[in-house]
N, C-alpha and C positions, 0 to 999 in steps of 0.2 A: 504494500500500500504506500502511495506517495506521501511524503511528509508535507504538512501545510507550509505554504510559502511565507506566511506571516507568523512571527513568533516574538517572544520577549526574552531579554537577558536582564537579570536582576542581581545587583551586587548589594549584599547585606553587610554594610560596614558597622563599626561599633557605635557610630553616632549619625550616620547618613545613609539614606536609601537612594540608590541610583538605578534607574530603569531605562532601557532602550528598546524601542520598537523597530524591528528589522524585517526585511524580506530578502529572499534569495532570488536574484535575477535569473532570467532564462540562460544567460551565459555563465552562471555559477558565481557571479559577484554578489557583494552585499550592498544593500541600500539602507541607510538610516532614515526611517520614516518620522520618528519623533523620539524625544528623550525627556526625562524628568529627574531632577536632583532635589531631594527633600530631606531637611533636617528632622531627625526623630524627636528632638526635644528632650533627650536623656540628660540627666545630671550625673557626670562621672564621679562625683564625690559621694554618691549614694548607691547602695546596692539596690538595683531595680530590675524587675523582670521585663525583658525586652519584648515579650510576646504582645502585650496590648498596644505598645507603641508601633510595632511593625504592622499589626492588623489595621490599626487606625490609619496609618500613613498609606498603606497599600490599597486599602478599600477606597480611600479618597481618590487616589490616582486612577484606579480601575473605573470608578464612576465617572470621573472627569473626562478620561480619554476613551471610555467605552471599549475596554480591553478584555472583557470577560471571555472565558473559554479558550484563551490563547495558551499554547504550550510555553513553558518557561524553563530557561537555562539559568541556574542560580549559582552564585559563588558565596563562600563564607570567608570572613576575615581571617588572615593568616595567624592572628593571635590565638584563635580558638582551635587551630589545627596543628597536630604534631607532624612535623616533616623531617625525614631523615634520608640522607643520601648515602648509599652503601655501594661497595665494590664487591663483586662476586667472582670467584675463580671460574675459569673456563669449564663449563659443564655441557652435557647434552641438552638440546632445546627442550626436551620433554621433562627435564629435571629443574629447569629454571624456576617455574612457578612454585614447586615444592620448596626450593631453597629460599626463595623470597618469603614464602609463608613462615619458614623457620626464623628468618631475620626479623619479620614483623613481630612474632611472638617474643623475641628476645629484646627488641628495641622499644616497642610501644609501651609507654608507662602506665597503661591501664589494662585490666583483664580483656583479652582479645574478644570475648563474647559481649563486651559492653561497648564496642566501637564498631564503626563502619570504616573499612580501610581499602585502599587500592594501591596500585603501583604502576610505574611507567619505566620501561627500559630506555636508557639514554645512550647516545653515541659519543663516546669519549675520544681521546686523541689516538688511541691505539686499540688493537683487538686483544691485547694481553689480558685485560680485565673487562668484565661486564659491569656497567654502572646502571644503577636503578635509583629512583626516588620513591620512597614509601610515604604515603600520607594517611593519617587516621584522625577521626573526629568522634567525639562521644555520640552514641546513637540518639540520645534524647535531644541533642542540638539539631540534627538533621530532621528528626521526627517533628520537632517544633517548627522548623522552616516549612515542612510539608503541610502542617496544620494551618499555618498562616496562609499559604497559597490555596488550600482547600476552602477556607472561609471566604476567600476572595474569588472563588469559582475559577481558579487557574489550575492548570495541570503541570505538575513538576515533571520535567523531562530528564535533566541531568543536574548533578551537584558538583561544582568545581571548587578549587581553592584560589583565592584572589591572586597570590604571587604567580601561580602557574597560568592563570588566565592572562596575566601581563606578558608572559612568555609568548603565548599564542598571538596576542595583539602585536607584539614587537615583530614576530616572524611574518605576520601578514602585511605590516606596513613598512618594514625595513628588510625586504627579502634579499637585497643585494649585499648586505653587510655581513662579513664573516669576522670582523674585528670584535674584540671584547667590549661590550657595552654594559654599563652598570645603571640599572633603573633604581632610583631612590624614591620610593613611594611613601611619603610622609603623611600618615593618617592621623586620626585623632588620638588614639591610645598607643599605637605602635608604628614603627617604620619597617617596611619590607624592602630588603635589598635583593635584587634579582640580577645575577650575573648571566649574560648570554654571550657565548663565544662559539660561533658555528653551530654544531649540534650539541654542544656542551652547555649545561645550565647548572646554576647553583643558587639556592635561596636561603635567606636567613631573616628572622623576625627580631627586631630590637624594640624593647618596651619603652620607647621614647617617642612622643608625638606632640601634636599641637595642644592637647589638653594640659600637658605639663607646663607649657608657657602660661596658659590662663590661670592655672593653679598658683604658680609663683607670683603672678601679678596680683591675684587675690590676697596672697599672704603679705606681699609688699605694701599694698595700698589699703589693706584691711577692708576690702570691698567684697560683696557677694560674688559668687562665681559668675552669674549671668552678666553682671555689670563688668566684671573683668574680661569676659569674652568679648563684649562690645568694645571695651577700651582697646583690646588687642586688634580687633578688626578695623577700628576707626583710626588709631594713632600708631599702631605697632609696625615696626620694621626691624630687620636684623642689623644690629649695630655694626658699623664698619671697622671700628677699632683703630689702633695705630694713630696716625697723624690726622685722621679725619676729625673735624670739629663736631661737637654735639649740637643738636638742633636747639633753637631758642625755647621751644616748648619743653619744660622740664619733665612733664609727664611722659611725653614721647621719648625723651632721652633715657629715662629710667626703664621704660618698657623695652627699648632697643637693647639695653645691656642685659636685661633678663632673657630676651630672645637669643642674644648672642651666647649667653652662658649655656642655655639648653642646647643650642645647635653645636656648641663646642663639645659638649658631652656626646652628642650624636656623631660628630666628626671623629672622635676618638674610637667609637665603636665601629664606624665605617672603615677606618684605617686598619683596625685589627681584623676585620672581616676580609679586607683585600689581602692582607698578609696570609690569612688562613686559606683563602681561595688559591693563592699562588703556591703556597708550600704544601698544603695537604690535599688539594684537589688538582694539582698540576695545571693550574690555569695561568693565564697571562694577565699583566696589568691592564686595567680598563683603559681604552682609548677615548672613551666619551662617557659622560654622565648625563642621564636623562631623568629630569625631575617630574614627579607625579604626586598626586595626593593633595588634599585640601590645605594642609599646613605649609606646603611649598609655595602657596600664593603670597605669603608674607614678603613684602618688598625687600630686595637685595639678597634673597635666599640664594639665587643663582650666583651672584657675585661672591658671596661668602664661600660657597663650595668650590668655585673656580679658583679662588686664592688659596684655600686650604688644601685642595687635592691637586692643584697645579695641572689641571687638564680641562679640556673643553666641557662646558656645562650648558645644556639647553633643556627646554621643557619637552616632555614626551608628547608626540603627536600621534595618537592612535587612529586618526581619521584620514591620513594621507591617501590611502587606497580605498576609502569607503565613499560610495556615492551618497549624495544628500538629497533628501526630499525638498521640493521647492517651498514647502510650507514652514520649513525650519528657519528660525531667526538666526541668521549667520552672525550677527553682532554678538548675541548672547553665547552662541556656540563657540566663537573665537576665544572667549574668556573661560569657557568651561571644558574645552577639549581635553586638556591635560588630566581632567578628573575621570574621563570615560575609558581609561585603559582596560579595566576589568570588564566593563560592559561590552566593549568591542571584542575582547578575548573570548568572552562567553558566546558572542554571536558567531564566531568562527567555528564553534563546535558543531554547527549544522553542516559545515562543508566537509569535503573529503580531504584526506591526507593532512590532518591536524597534527602538529608536532607533539603536543602533550594531551593525552586523552584519559585522565583519571576521572572516575565517576564515583562519588560518595552517596549515591542514591540510597535512602533508608530501606530497610528490609520490608516495611509495609508496602512501599511502592513497587519494589521488585516482585513481591508475592502477588500483588494485584495484576501486574503486567504478565506474570507467568500464567495466572488464571485466564487472563484475557486472550493470551496466545493459544491457550488450550481450548477455548470455547468452540471454535469451528470443529475441532477434532471430537470434542465431547458431543456436539450436536449430531455429527455424523454417526458417532458410536451409538447415540440414543436412537436414531432412526433405524440403524441396523438391528439394534436390540429389539425394537418394537416389531420389525418385520420377522425376526427370528421367533419372537414370542407368538406372533400370529400363526406362523407355520407350526410351531409346537402345539399350540392350542388346537388347531385344526387336526393335526395328526393324532392328538390325544383323544379328541372326540370320536374319530374314526376307529380307534383301537381300544375303546373303553372296555368292551367285554373281555378282550384278551388280557388287558391289564388287570381286570378284576380276578380272573383265574390265576394269573401269576401272583397277585397279592395273597390269595388264599394259600397257594403253594409256599410262598415265603413265610406266611404266618405259621403253617404247620412245621416248616423247617426250623423256624425260630423256637417253637415250643420244644422240639427235640433237642436243639442245641442248649436250651436253658436247663433241661433235665441233665444233659451231659455235663454242663458247667457245674451244676449242684453236686453231681457225683465226683467231679474232679476236685471241687473244694473240700468235700468230705475226705477223700483220699489224701489230699494235701495236709489236712490237719492231723490225720493218722500218721503220715510220714514225719511231720514235725515232732510229734510225741516220741516216735521211735528214734529220731535223730537225737533228741534230748537225752534219752536213756543211753544211747551209744556213747555220746560225749561224756556222760557221767561215768560209764564203765571205763572209758579211756583214761579219765582223770584218776580213777581208783588204781588203774594199772601203773600210772606214773607215780602215785603216792606209794604203792607197794614196792616199786623198784628203786625209789629214791634212797632209802636207808642202805640197802645192800650195796648200791654203787658207792655211796659215801663211805661206808665201812670198808669197802674194798680199797678205796683210795688211801684211807688212813692205815689200813693193814699193810698195803704195799710200801708205804713210807716208813713203817716201823720194821718191816721184815728184813731190811738190809743192815739194821743196827742191833747188836746185842747190848742189852742194858737199858732198853726203853720199854716201859709197860704203860699201856693206856687202860685206865680204870673206869673212866666215865666220859661220856660225850653228851652235851646239851646244846640244843638249838635255840638261840635267843630270839624272841619275837616281841618287839617293843619292850615292855617290862615283864613279860611272861617267859616261861622256859618250856620248850617242847622236848622232853627227855628222849634220848635214843640209845642210852647205854644199857649195861646189864642190870642196873637197879632202877630202870625207868618204869613208869606207869603211864603209857601214852594216853593223851586226852583226845578222843575222836572229835571233839567240838572246838578244837583250837582254831584261831583265826588264820587268814592267809599270811604267808611270809611277808615281812617288810622288805624293803630294798635299801641296803643289802641285808641278807640274813647272816647272823653271826653264829658260827659253830665254836662252842667252848669245849676244849679237850683238857681233861685232868689225868694225871698219872704220876709215874715215878721214873727217875733216871739214875743209873748206877753211879756209885762213887768208887773208882778204881783205887787200888792200894798205893801205887806209885804215881806221883804227880797227880794226886786225886782231884784237886780242884780244877786244874787246867783241862785234864781229860774229861772230867764230868761236864764242864761248860761246853767244851768242843762237841761232846756227844749230843747235848741238847740243841746246840746251834746247827749241827748237821741235820737233825730231825726237822727243825723249822725250815731249813733250806730245801729239804726234800719235799715238804708240804707245799712250799712256795712255787716250786718248779713243776708241781703235779698238773698245773693248768686248770685246777678246780677253784682256786681262791684268788681274790684280788689282793689281799694282804694277809700276812701271818705274823703275829707278834706274841712274845712271852709276856704275860701280864703278871705272873706270880711265880716265884721259885724259892725253895728253902735256902737259908744261908748255909754255906759250906761248913760241914763238921766232919773232921777226919774219923770220928768214931761212928758215923752213920754208914750204913750199907747203901742206902739210896736216898735221894732227895725228891720232894714233891715238886710238881710244876703245874701251871695253868697256862694254856695257849688259847688265844682268840684268833679265829680265821674267818675272814669275811668272804662268803661265797660270791662268785661271779653271777651276774644277773641271768646269763643264759644257762647256768648250771642249776638254777633254782626253779623247780617246777611249781605250779600252782597247787598248793596243798589244801585249798579250801574245799570242804566237802560239798 
């Protein structure tokens, strides 16, 4: 479907709304039919919700110019948008989007599900690295912009970013220039710096703008902000400094010094940005500065930057390649042209082969368009479904008797299967009971075999030593004892073994006649070592032994051996 020839481009600034009415000519060129620049009346010193101001201003313009139902290309001020330029290593084309998505998650300072983001691949100086710009904005901000347009009966087409819209405006109106140009767009609350060098671009937002001058005037003269804004516009200019004499009007002289101080701060940030662009972005020094934005209208702004930056400075002309409608006031347009950079950049988005094509359209609009695109397919599918339903109903009516017979057969088969399922369930319960009995028998066999195996290990450990007698073994369970020796009375209701289970071995070891103490101790140590290496215990230690007495024939000992977990069966009945 062909796009409408007439459409609107709307720049939502922090304090000004700028709207342009354009049409695309038969030859593919742009014609400016009309434009409006309107102050929103916001007080920057107060936290205010922009929504009612935007609605009031835009509704007034739509009624006045009769612009309802037009598609709109909208841009958002750079101060509300996160912009990051990244360099990517050479990768396959099908992996670029995945890598940029990873970069967005790493760099965007908000949860990725709370923003709308997009990217644009850029052409750098060489093919060694891939350059891209990632832009992201909070979802509620673009949803708010869409709500404003909906209330004004306008249809949101695309959402752009003000600095990138300036890039498109520059490319359309300065197509022959490959030298590095720097656009300084001085707005109310921030200044956007846009470097354009061939296919290479770089943007930065600086939080210094015209409102700062008005605020400083208000502080200096102790006047309300509105009065300070009027003083700035009526008497303000950028002080020339140096050997230039101050004006006779002392109020104007003081305002000029305030303006020069603010612009000096801005110049310092611009110089740092130029150095960053040259050193970190491999760019060149700007050959020309183009001024844009409402605050650049203050007298001597161009002269100030020309002296400070030592390069040509002129006002940005975004209309040099735009046709103008005869009804436009050329006198007013001549003084407003430098303010329409974003508006013209948005208008170029209707054309083909636009340098930067990011789109931050909110999810609600994207979902609505997806549904709209699917409507023809859904309608066709509905027609096909209705036809198929009609065929099926007709076929069903013709074969109703046959289906009735088949239904009876199915019901009989279902009853038989229900009986079989009941029998299977009964057999399954019986099998479960038998399985429980089998598991109990297997556990009893493990309990029966446990002590013979354990006694065998102890017996094998004592069998290689003459002079070791084991008189009692006890298995420690928490604070209970499960006897297993010759004097034991096994408790069939003992609890399951703890982890680890401790086997306590008591007995006697011989005291030889010659070197009795050493040989006696060595004999017990060898027995402990044998138990340790049997592979049945985690640890074996002597906890008690009689003091050596040469008159004794044998000495008592007590050994504690911790069974390994895998050697300890479940003894729970």
